[in-house]
C-alpha positions as CSV (number, residue, x, y, z in Angstrom):
1,X,20.6,23.5,44.7
2,X,21.7,23.6,41.1
3,X,19.3,23.7,38.3
4,X,20.6,20.4,36.9
5,X,20.0,18.7,40.3
6,X,16.4,19.8,40.3
7,X,16.0,18.2,36.8
8,X,17.3,14.9,38.1
9,X,13.9,13.8,39.3
10,X,12.3,14.7,36.0
11,X,15.0,12.7,34.2
12,X,14.4,9.7,36.3
13,X,10.6,9.9,35.8
14,X,11.1,10.3,32.0
15,X,13.4,7.3,31.9
16,X,11.0,5.2,34.0
17,X,8.1,6.1,31.7
18,X,10.1,5.2,28.6
19,X,11.0,1.8,30.1
20,X,7.4,1.2,31.0
21,X,6.2,2.1,27.5
22,X,8.9,-0.1,26.0
23,X,7.7,-3.0,28.1
24,X,4.1,-2.4,26.9
25,X,5.4,-2.5,23.3
26,X,7.0,-5.9,24.1
27,X,3.7,-7.2,25.6
28,X,1.7,-5.9,22.7
29,X,4.1,-7.6,20.2
30,X,3.8,-10.9,22.1
31,X,0.0,-10.6,22.1
32,X,0.0,-9.9,18.3
33,X,2.2,-12.9,17.6
34,X,-0.1,-15.1,19.7
35,X,-3.2,-13.8,17.8
36,X,-1.5,-14.4,14.5
37,X,-0.5,-17.9,15.5
38,X,-4.1,-18.7,16.5
39,X,-5.3,-17.4,13.1
40,X,-2.7,-19.5,11.3
41,X,-3.7,-22.6,13.3
42,X,-7.4,-22.0,12.4
43,X,-6.6,-21.5,8.7
44,X,-4.4,-24.6,8.7
45,X,-7.2,-26.6,10.4
46,X,-9.7,-25.4,7.8
47,X,-7.4,-26.5,5.0
48,X,-6.9,-30.0,6.6
49,X,-10.6,-30.4,7.2
50,X,-11.4,-29.4,3.6
51,X,-8.8,-31.9,2.3
52,X,-10.0,-34.6,4.6
53,X,-13.6,-34.1,3.6
54,X,-12.7,-34.0,-0.1
55,X,-11.1,-37.4,0.1
56,X,-14.1,-38.8,2.1
57,X,-16.5,-37.1,-0.4
58,X,-14.7,-38.8,-3.3
59,X,-15.4,-42.2,-1.6
60,X,-19.0,-41.2,-1.3
61,X,-20.9,-39.2,1.3
62,X,-24.6,-38.6,2.1
63,X,-26.6,-35.4,2.2
64,X,-26.4,-35.2,6.0
65,X,-22.6,-35.5,5.9
66,X,-22.4,-32.8,3.3
67,X,-24.7,-30.5,5.3
68,X,-22.7,-31.1,8.5
69,X,-19.5,-30.3,6.6
70,X,-20.9,-27.0,5.3
71,X,-22.3,-26.1,8.8
72,X,-18.9,-26.8,10.4
73,X,-17.0,-25.0,7.7
74,X,-19.3,-21.9,8.1
75,X,-18.6,-21.9,11.9
76,X,-14.9,-22.3,11.2
77,X,-15.1,-19.4,8.8
78,X,-16.8,-17.3,11.5
79,X,-14.1,-18.2,14.0
80,X,-11.4,-17.3,11.4
81,X,-13.1,-13.9,10.7
82,X,-13.3,-13.2,14.5
83,X,-9.6,-14.1,14.8
84,X,-8.7,-11.8,12.0
85,X,-10.5,-9.0,13.8
86,X,-8.5,-9.9,17.0
87,X,-5.3,-9.8,14.9
88,X,-6.2,-6.3,13.5
89,X,-7.1,-5.1,17.0
90,X,-3.8,-6.4,18.4
91,X,-2.0,-4.7,15.5
92,X,-3.7,-1.4,16.3
93,X,-2.8,-1.7,20.0
94,X,0.8,-2.4,19.1
95,X,0.9,0.6,16.8
96,X,-0.6,2.8,19.6
97,X,1.9,1.5,22.1
98,X,4.8,2.1,19.7
99,X,3.6,5.6,19.2
100,X,3.4,6.1,23.0
101,X,6.8,4.7,23.5
102,X,8.3,7.0,20.8
103,X,6.8,10.0,22.4
104,X,8.1,9.0,25.8
105,X,11.6,8.3,24.3
106,X,11.5,11.8,22.7
107,X,10.5,13.4,26.0
108,X,13.3,11.5,27.8
109,X,15.8,12.6,25.2
110,X,14.7,16.3,25.5
111,X,15.0,16.2,29.3
112,X,18.5,14.5,29.0
113,X,19.6,17.1,26.5
114,X,18.4,19.9,28.7
115,X,20.1,18.4,31.7
116,X,23.4,18.1,29.8
117,X,23.1,21.7,28.7
118,X,22.4,23.0,32.2
119,X,25.3,20.9,33.6
120,X,27.6,22.4,30.9
121,X,26.4,25.9,31.7
122,X,27.0,25.3,35.4
123,X,30.4,23.9,34.7
124,X,31.4,26.8,32.5
125,X,30.1,29.3,35.2
126,X,32.1,27.5,37.9
127,X,35.2,27.6,35.6
128,X,34.7,31.4,35.1
129,X,34.3,32.0,38.8
130,X,37.5,30.0,39.5
131,X,39.3,31.9,36.8
132,X,38.1,35.2,38.1
133,X,39.2,34.3,41.6
134,X,42.5,33.2,40.3
135,X,42.9,36.4,38.3
136,X,41.9,38.5,41.3
137,X,44.4,36.6,43.6
138,X,47.2,37.1,41.0
139,X,46.3,40.8,40.7
140,X,46.4,41.2,44.5
141,X,49.8,39.5,44.7
142,X,51.1,41.7,41.9
143,X,49.8,44.8,43.6
144,X,51.3,43.6,46.9
145,X,54.7,43.1,45.2
146,X,54.6,46.6,43.7
147,X,54.0,48.1,47.2
148,X,56.6,46.0,48.9
149,X,59.5,45.5,46.5
């Protein structure tokens, strides 16, 4: 068995690991986008709610309505803060997955480079053997011609 053949399983494993890590990056990117979209929706809703209340307050509102508005706005602010934390967490996960993928890609590249080098060395060694055999055969023929002119 050639050295390069024994490296084949390692190459396959490294390539599979790289693909899996790339898929995880994609999933983490999709999750981050989803978290960002939810945050944007909450912030948009808060803006719409504040605008709607401002127009109602301009027409006159009671103390209970004002208190309810402030209570709801505080809860909405808490939800936005939590969603911002989820966005930050999703970004951290994405960064970690990208780092893992880059490491796996580097390992796969190193294994591929090593396999190519070993294949090249084996090819050159086979060519040298072939050349030596050819030279030896030519030498034997020349010696045989000299003995039997």
